[in-house]
C-alpha positions as CSV (number, residue, x, y, z in Angstrom):
1,M,116.3,68.1,56.3
2,P,114.2,66.3,58.7
3,T,114.0,62.5,58.4
4,R,112.1,61.5,62.1
5,C,109.1,62.4,63.0
6,G,108.0,65.7,64.9
7,S,106.6,63.9,67.8
8,R,108.6,61.7,70.5
9,M,105.7,59.4,70.5
10,F,106.1,57.9,67.0
11,P,109.6,57.7,66.3
12,E,108.9,54.9,63.8
13,L,107.4,56.9,61.5
14,R,109.5,57.7,58.6
15,R,108.9,61.0,56.2
16,G,107.2,60.3,52.8
17,A,108.2,60.5,49.2
18,F,107.7,63.9,48.5
19,S,109.4,66.5,47.3
20,R,111.8,68.9,49.3
21,L,110.9,72.4,48.7
22,E,113.1,74.1,47.0
23,E,114.0,78.5,46.7
24,E,112.1,78.6,43.2
25,D,109.2,77.0,45.5
26,R,109.2,80.0,47.9
27,R,109.9,82.3,45.1
28,L,106.4,81.0,42.9
29,L,104.2,80.5,46.1
30,K,105.3,84.1,47.1
31,G,104.1,85.0,43.9
32,I,100.6,83.6,44.4
33,V,100.0,84.9,47.9
34,G,102.0,88.1,47.8
35,A,105.0,89.1,50.4
36,K,102.2,89.1,53.0
37,G,101.2,85.8,52.5
38,I,104.4,84.2,53.0
39,K,105.7,83.4,56.8
40,T,109.4,82.3,57.3
41,D,110.7,83.4,60.1
42,D,110.1,82.3,64.1
43,L,107.3,79.3,62.9
44,S,106.9,77.6,66.4
45,H,103.6,78.6,66.5
46,Y,102.5,76.9,63.5
47,N,104.9,73.8,63.9
48,N,103.7,73.0,67.4
49,D,100.5,71.8,69.0
50,W,99.5,73.1,71.8
51,L,100.3,70.5,74.2
52,G,103.8,70.4,73.2
53,T,103.4,66.7,72.4
54,V,104.1,67.2,68.6
55,C,107.1,69.8,67.0
56,G,106.9,69.9,62.8
57,Y,110.2,70.8,61.3
58,S,108.3,73.1,58.4
59,E,110.2,76.1,57.2
60,L,107.4,78.2,55.4
61,V,103.9,79.0,56.1
62,V,101.8,80.1,53.1
63,C,98.9,82.5,54.2
64,P,96.5,83.2,51.1
65,G,93.9,85.6,51.4
66,N,91.0,84.2,49.0
67,V,89.9,81.1,47.7
68,E,91.4,81.3,44.0
69,E,95.0,81.7,46.4
70,V,94.1,78.7,48.0
71,S,93.4,76.9,45.0
72,A,96.4,78.3,42.8
73,V,98.8,77.2,46.3
74,L,97.2,73.8,45.7
75,E,97.5,72.9,42.4
76,Y,101.3,73.4,42.4
77,C,101.9,71.9,45.6
78,N,100.1,68.9,44.1
79,Q,102.0,69.0,40.4
80,R,105.3,68.9,42.7
81,R,104.0,67.1,45.3
82,L,104.8,69.4,48.7
83,A,103.1,68.0,51.0
84,V,100.4,70.3,52.7
85,V,99.2,70.8,56.1
86,P,96.1,73.0,56.5
87,Q,95.8,74.8,59.9
88,G,93.2,76.7,61.5
89,G,93.4,78.3,64.6
90,N,96.0,74.9,66.1
91,T,93.8,74.3,69.2
92,G,93.6,70.7,68.2
93,L,95.2,68.0,70.9
94,V,95.5,65.4,68.6
95,G,98.4,66.5,66.8
96,G,96.1,67.2,63.7
97,S,96.8,70.3,62.2
98,N,100.9,70.5,63.0
99,P,103.2,69.4,60.5
100,V,105.3,66.1,61.4
101,F,108.4,66.3,58.8
102,D,108.6,69.5,56.9
103,E,105.1,70.0,55.4
104,I,104.4,73.7,54.1
105,V,101.8,74.8,56.6
106,L,98.5,76.3,54.6
107,S,97.4,78.9,57.1
108,M,93.5,79.9,57.0
109,E,94.0,82.9,59.1
110,R,94.0,85.6,56.5
111,M,90.5,84.2,55.2
112,N,88.5,85.9,58.5
113,N,85.8,87.8,56.7
114,I,82.5,87.5,57.5
115,T,80.5,87.4,54.0
116,S,76.9,88.0,55.0
117,I,73.9,87.2,57.3
118,D,70.6,86.3,56.2
119,P,68.4,87.9,58.9
120,D,65.2,86.1,58.0
121,A,66.6,82.4,57.7
122,G,69.4,82.8,60.4
123,V,71.6,81.5,58.6
124,I,75.7,83.4,58.8
125,E,77.9,82.8,55.7
126,C,81.9,83.2,56.4
127,E,85.4,82.2,55.3
128,A,87.3,79.4,57.3
129,G,89.8,81.6,59.2
130,V,86.9,83.3,61.2
131,I,87.2,83.0,64.8
132,L,84.4,81.4,66.9
133,H,84.0,84.2,69.0
134,N,83.7,86.4,66.2
135,I,81.0,84.5,64.5
136,G,79.4,84.4,67.8
137,E,79.2,88.2,68.4
138,A,77.7,89.1,64.3
139,A,75.3,86.4,65.0
140,A,74.0,87.9,68.4
141,G,74.2,91.3,66.5
142,H,70.9,89.7,64.8
143,G,69.1,87.8,67.7
144,Y,70.9,84.7,67.0
145,T,73.8,82.2,69.0
146,V,76.2,79.7,67.1
147,P,75.2,75.9,67.6
148,L,79.0,75.5,68.6
149,D,80.4,76.5,72.0
150,L,84.1,75.6,72.9
151,G,86.3,76.9,75.6
152,S,88.7,77.6,73.1
153,R,86.0,79.8,71.3
154,G,88.4,82.9,71.2
155,S,91.4,81.3,69.5
156,C,89.7,78.1,67.7
157,V,88.5,79.0,63.6
158,I,85.2,77.6,62.3
159,G,87.1,75.9,59.3
160,G,89.3,74.0,61.9
161,N,85.6,73.2,64.4
162,L,84.1,71.6,60.8
163,A,87.4,69.6,59.7
164,T,87.6,68.3,62.9
165,H,84.2,68.1,63.3
166,A,84.0,69.6,67.0
167,G,81.6,68.9,69.5
168,G,81.6,71.0,72.2
169,L,79.1,71.7,75.2
170,R,75.7,72.4,73.6
171,V,75.4,68.8,71.4
172,V,72.7,67.8,73.8
173,R,70.6,71.2,72.6
174,Y,72.1,71.9,69.3
175,G,73.0,68.3,67.5
176,Q,76.4,67.8,66.0
177,L,77.8,70.7,64.2
178,R,77.7,68.6,60.7
179,G,73.8,69.5,61.2
180,S,74.1,73.0,61.1
181,V,75.9,72.8,57.9
182,L,74.1,74.2,55.0
183,G,76.8,75.1,52.4
184,M,80.5,74.9,51.8
185,R,82.9,75.6,49.3
186,V,86.2,73.5,49.4
187,V,89.5,73.3,47.4
188,L,90.8,70.0,46.1
189,P,94.5,69.0,46.2
190,D,94.5,69.2,42.7
191,G,92.7,73.4,43.1
192,K,89.7,72.6,41.6
193,V,86.9,74.8,43.5
194,L,83.7,72.7,44.5
195,D,81.0,75.1,45.4
196,S,77.9,74.1,47.1
197,R,77.2,77.2,49.1
198,T,73.6,77.6,49.7
199,N,71.0,79.5,52.7
200,M,68.3,77.0,51.7
201,R,67.8,74.6,54.4
202,K,66.3,71.8,51.7
203,D,68.5,70.6,49.4
204,N,67.1,66.7,47.7
205,T,69.2,66.7,45.0
206,G,71.4,63.7,45.0
207,Y,75.0,62.8,46.9
208,D,75.6,65.4,49.7
209,I,79.3,66.2,48.9
210,K,79.9,68.9,51.5
211,Q,79.6,66.1,54.6
212,L,82.8,64.0,53.3
213,F,84.8,67.1,54.0
214,I,83.3,67.5,57.1
215,G,85.5,65.2,60.0
216,S,88.3,64.6,57.3
217,E,90.8,67.2,59.0
218,G,92.0,68.2,56.0
219,T,92.7,65.1,54.0
220,L,90.4,65.7,51.0
221,G,90.6,69.4,50.5
222,V,90.6,72.5,52.3
223,I,87.4,74.1,53.4
224,T,87.4,78.3,52.5
225,D,83.4,79.0,53.3
226,V,80.8,77.5,55.0
227,N,77.2,79.1,55.3
228,L,75.9,78.0,58.7
229,L,72.4,77.2,60.4
230,L,72.0,79.6,63.8
231,P,69.5,79.0,66.4
232,H,67.7,82.1,68.4
233,S,69.4,83.9,71.1
234,P,68.2,82.5,74.1
235,A,66.0,84.7,75.9
236,S,66.8,82.7,79.3
237,V,70.0,81.0,80.4
238,N,70.2,79.1,84.0
239,V,73.1,77.4,85.4
240,A,73.2,75.2,88.4
241,L,76.6,73.3,90.0
242,F,76.1,70.6,92.2
243,G,78.7,68.7,94.7
244,C,78.5,65.1,94.7
245,H,79.9,62.3,96.5
246,S,79.9,59.6,93.9
247,Y,80.1,59.3,90.0
248,Q,77.1,57.2,90.4
249,D,75.3,60.4,92.0
250,V,76.1,62.5,89.1
251,I,74.6,59.6,87.0
252,V,71.4,59.9,89.0
253,C,71.5,64.0,88.7
254,Y,72.0,63.8,84.9
255,R,69.0,61.8,84.5
256,A,66.7,63.9,86.9
257,A,67.9,66.9,84.6
258,R,66.9,65.4,81.1
259,G,63.7,64.1,83.3
260,S,63.1,67.3,84.6
261,L,64.2,69.9,82.5
262,G,63.4,68.4,78.8
263,E,63.6,70.6,76.2
264,I,65.3,73.6,77.5
265,V,68.5,71.4,78.7
266,S,71.3,72.6,76.6
267,A,74.6,71.6,78.5
268,C,75.3,68.4,80.8
269,E,78.8,68.4,82.4
270,F,80.8,66.7,84.9
271,M,84.1,66.7,86.1
272,D,86.1,65.1,89.0
273,G,87.3,66.4,92.2
274,M,91.3,66.8,90.6
275,C,89.9,68.6,87.7
276,M,88.1,71.4,90.0
277,R,91.1,71.7,92.2
278,A,93.3,72.4,89.1
279,V,91.0,75.0,87.9
280,N,90.7,76.6,91.5
281,D,95.1,76.8,92.1
282,N,96.1,77.2,88.6
283,L,93.8,79.0,87.5
284,H,92.6,81.2,90.5
285,L,89.0,80.5,89.3
286,A,86.9,79.9,92.5
287,S,84.0,77.0,93.3
288,P,81.0,78.9,94.3
289,L,80.9,76.0,96.7
290,D,82.1,75.8,99.9
291,Q,83.8,72.8,100.1
292,H,85.6,70.0,97.8
293,Y,83.7,67.1,96.8
294,P,84.6,64.3,94.2
295,F,82.5,64.8,91.5
296,Y,80.4,67.9,90.4
297,F,77.6,67.7,87.6
298,L,76.8,71.0,86.1
299,V,73.6,71.5,84.1
300,E,72.8,74.6,82.2
301,T,69.4,75.3,80.5
302,R,68.4,77.9,77.5
303,G,64.8,78.8,76.8
304,M,63.2,81.8,75.2
305,S,60.9,82.7,78.8
306,N,62.9,83.4,81.6
307,E,59.7,83.1,83.8
308,H,59.2,79.3,82.8
309,D,62.7,78.1,82.8
310,T,63.6,79.4,85.8
311,D,60.7,78.3,87.6
312,K,61.8,75.0,85.5
313,M,65.3,74.8,87.0
314,E,64.1,76.0,90.7
315,Q,61.9,73.1,90.8
316,F,64.7,70.5,89.7
317,V,67.4,72.2,92.4
318,N,64.8,71.5,94.9
319,Q,64.4,68.1,93.6
320,V,68.0,67.5,93.9
321,F,68.2,68.6,97.3
322,E,65.1,66.8,98.8
323,G,66.1,63.5,97.4
324,G,69.4,63.9,98.6
325,L,71.0,63.5,95.1
326,A,73.6,65.8,95.2
327,A,75.7,66.6,98.4
328,D,75.8,70.6,98.1
329,G,74.7,72.8,95.2
330,V,74.0,76.6,93.8
331,L,72.0,78.2,91.3
332,A,73.3,81.1,89.8
333,S,71.9,84.3,90.7
334,S,72.8,86.4,87.2
335,R,74.2,85.8,84.2
336,D,77.6,86.8,85.2
337,Q,77.6,84.2,87.7
338,A,76.4,81.7,85.1
339,A,79.3,82.3,82.8
340,H,81.5,81.8,85.8
341,M,80.7,78.4,86.6
342,M,80.4,76.9,83.1
343,S,84.0,78.3,83.0
344,L,85.1,76.2,85.3
345,R,84.3,73.0,83.2
346,E,85.4,74.6,80.1
347,N,88.7,75.5,81.5
348,V,89.8,72.2,82.8
349,A,91.9,71.3,79.9
350,V,94.0,74.7,81.0
351,G,94.2,73.8,84.1
352,L,95.0,70.5,84.3
353,K,98.2,71.8,81.9
354,P,100.4,73.2,84.2
355,V,100.0,69.5,86.5
356,G,102.7,67.8,84.3
357,F,103.2,65.8,80.6
358,N,99.0,65.6,79.9
359,F,98.4,62.2,77.7
360,H,94.6,63.4,76.7
361,Y,92.3,61.4,75.5
362,D,88.5,62.3,74.0
363,V,86.3,58.8,73.8
364,S,82.9,58.0,73.7
365,I,81.3,55.5,75.9
366,P,77.8,54.6,77.8
367,I,77.8,57.0,80.1
368,K,77.7,54.2,83.1
369,D,81.2,53.2,82.1
370,M,82.8,56.6,82.1
371,Y,84.6,56.1,85.5
372,N,85.1,53.0,85.8
373,L,87.8,53.7,82.9
374,V,89.2,56.5,84.7
375,E,89.8,54.2,87.6
376,K,91.2,51.9,85.5
377,I,93.8,53.6,83.9
378,G,94.5,55.3,87.1
379,A,95.5,51.8,88.6
380,R,97.8,51.0,85.2
381,L,99.7,54.0,86.0
382,A,100.2,53.3,89.6
383,D,103.4,51.8,89.6
384,I,104.9,55.5,88.1
385,E,105.7,57.8,90.6
386,G,103.8,61.0,90.7
387,A,100.8,59.8,88.1
388,V,97.6,60.8,88.2
389,C,94.5,60.6,86.2
390,C,91.5,62.6,86.2
391,G,88.0,62.8,84.0
392,F,85.6,65.1,83.0
393,G,83.5,65.7,79.9
394,H,80.2,66.0,78.4
395,I,78.1,63.3,79.7
396,G,75.0,64.2,78.0
397,D,76.3,63.2,74.5
398,N,78.6,60.1,76.1
399,D,81.6,62.3,75.8
400,L,84.4,61.6,78.3
401,H,87.8,63.6,78.4
402,I,90.7,61.4,80.1
403,S,93.6,62.8,81.3
404,P,96.2,60.7,82.6
405,I,99.4,63.0,83.7
406,V,102.6,62.2,84.4
407,P,105.8,64.7,85.7
408,H,107.2,64.4,82.3
409,Y,107.0,62.8,79.1
410,D,107.9,59.1,79.6
411,R,107.2,56.3,77.2
412,A,106.2,53.3,79.7
413,A,103.7,55.0,80.7
414,L,102.3,55.3,77.1
415,D,103.0,51.9,76.6
416,L,100.6,51.1,79.5
417,L,98.1,53.7,78.2
418,E,98.3,52.5,74.1
419,P,96.6,50.4,73.4
420,Y,94.7,49.6,76.3
421,I,92.6,52.2,76.2
422,Y,91.4,51.8,72.6
423,E,90.7,48.2,73.3
424,E,88.6,49.3,76.1
425,V,86.8,51.5,74.6
426,A,86.3,49.1,71.9
427,A,84.9,46.4,74.3
428,L,82.1,49.1,75.3
429,G,81.2,49.8,71.4
430,G,82.0,53.0,71.7
431,S,84.3,55.3,69.4
432,V,88.2,56.1,70.2
433,S,87.5,59.9,69.1
434,S,84.5,61.6,70.4
435,E,85.2,65.3,69.2
436,H,88.9,66.2,68.3
437,G,89.8,63.9,65.0
438,M,92.1,61.2,64.7
439,G,94.9,63.1,64.1
440,L,98.2,61.9,64.1
441,K,98.0,60.3,67.6
442,K,95.0,58.2,67.1
443,A,95.4,57.3,63.4
444,Q,97.1,54.0,64.0
445,Y,93.8,53.2,66.3
446,L,91.6,53.8,63.5
447,K,90.6,50.0,63.7
448,Y,89.0,49.9,67.2
449,S,85.9,52.2,65.9
450,K,85.6,51.0,61.8
451,D,85.7,47.8,60.5
452,Q,87.9,46.8,57.8
453,G,85.5,48.0,55.1
454,V,85.2,51.3,56.5
455,I,88.7,51.8,56.6
456,E,89.0,50.8,52.7
457,T,86.3,53.0,51.6
458,M,88.1,55.4,53.4
459,R,91.4,55.0,52.0
460,L,89.3,54.7,48.4
461,L,88.0,58.3,48.9
462,K,91.5,59.6,49.8
463,N,92.8,58.3,47.0
464,T,90.4,59.3,44.6
465,F,90.3,62.9,46.2
466,D,94.2,63.1,46.5
467,P,96.4,60.8,44.9
468,N,99.7,62.7,45.4
469,A,98.8,62.3,49.1
470,I,99.7,65.3,49.8
471,M,96.8,66.7,51.8
472,N,97.8,66.2,55.7
473,P,99.9,63.0,55.0
474,Y,100.3,60.5,58.4
475,K,96.8,61.9,59.7
476,V,93.3,59.9,60.1
477,L,94.0,56.8,58.2
478,P,96.5,54.4,59.2
479,W,99.7,54.9,57.9
480,D,102.4,52.6,56.6
481,I,105.8,52.2,58.4
């Protein structure tokens, strides 16, 4: 049985004192979820993360079909002290939804029903395994949209989005996801079901327990259902893309956008020239600009008046050109072109994947310091042949994605990157994780964003909800080695 960590980054991590899976466990779990709820063959999709940096050794994937089955599975695993990894769409970048050793994978893929949509309240209730894109399609049929949008919308699921507290492209407009959650149903490690589902926007009755599970990455329990508040679908969507000579020019464009476009701004994004080339060359997504630039700034507006919003965007574009704020730019002339321009930014991570081994970091730091950090990291890798570093992100909410890339996995590169990058983030008063969670890869670096008292309180909550520590071990909280 495996005793080594399923990640080359943490060879020192050792398996916890959990029970080993036995044939009797397989038989009893199959009795709970049925034959269609058990998978034992070709589990690579469940064991491996998207970046190829974590590869677990799970021999069993359990796919419950309803909350009662989730409850029974967790109750049994807790009694047997079998470690469990809840998994949604498995699109994360920090190893949070993958087994590290031989943990059982609890996949939510069968719980993919949209329960109801309240057209008056603008609330959708659905199970945790519903794909984000499908929620958007259902919402659109009632005149609503989803407050969360990600490049992985076609494969990520709402339960995973909540468990990692995903951010996405439109935090500037709709805020963080937790603010749109009205209620949830969660199963605790001992099988107990907590049901706070409601369509009411106001509930001032004590502790808001559901918030504990948003961002907990499956370490406290399993989210099975959610009631999500939906914004109205925009009647008008405008997108403009600008080419800039420097990151300082990007900041100037961003400030101008926030000042001129005000309440209709829905996304403010940036990426450097290497990111654009990767999307162009590897994904064959063409830039609408005639030449390449060192930096790009993208702004999207969403509103309810096409004439008003288009006029404001045209005025802003003229302001950029007349003021010489950017070297070049284009305003989308149709919804299709707007979607294409957004896809250039949304697909950067996919475009960079063929370049080499990606050490991907998402951090939150002051806007003025974002690209300076990218350049510092690039300089640290200068002596590694073929190493490059690029940056992109949601500039409107301080969210920076840093992609140091080497030809193949290199421990020397990792030692140059960590903990250096987290020390720099801490010195800037930032967060070591802006939207992907902590997972396995960042668990040891929690101290750079949380003081010891907060970490101890988090561990107290973990021990209270999960005294046998079966839920997603080695994730979020620092592990003892």
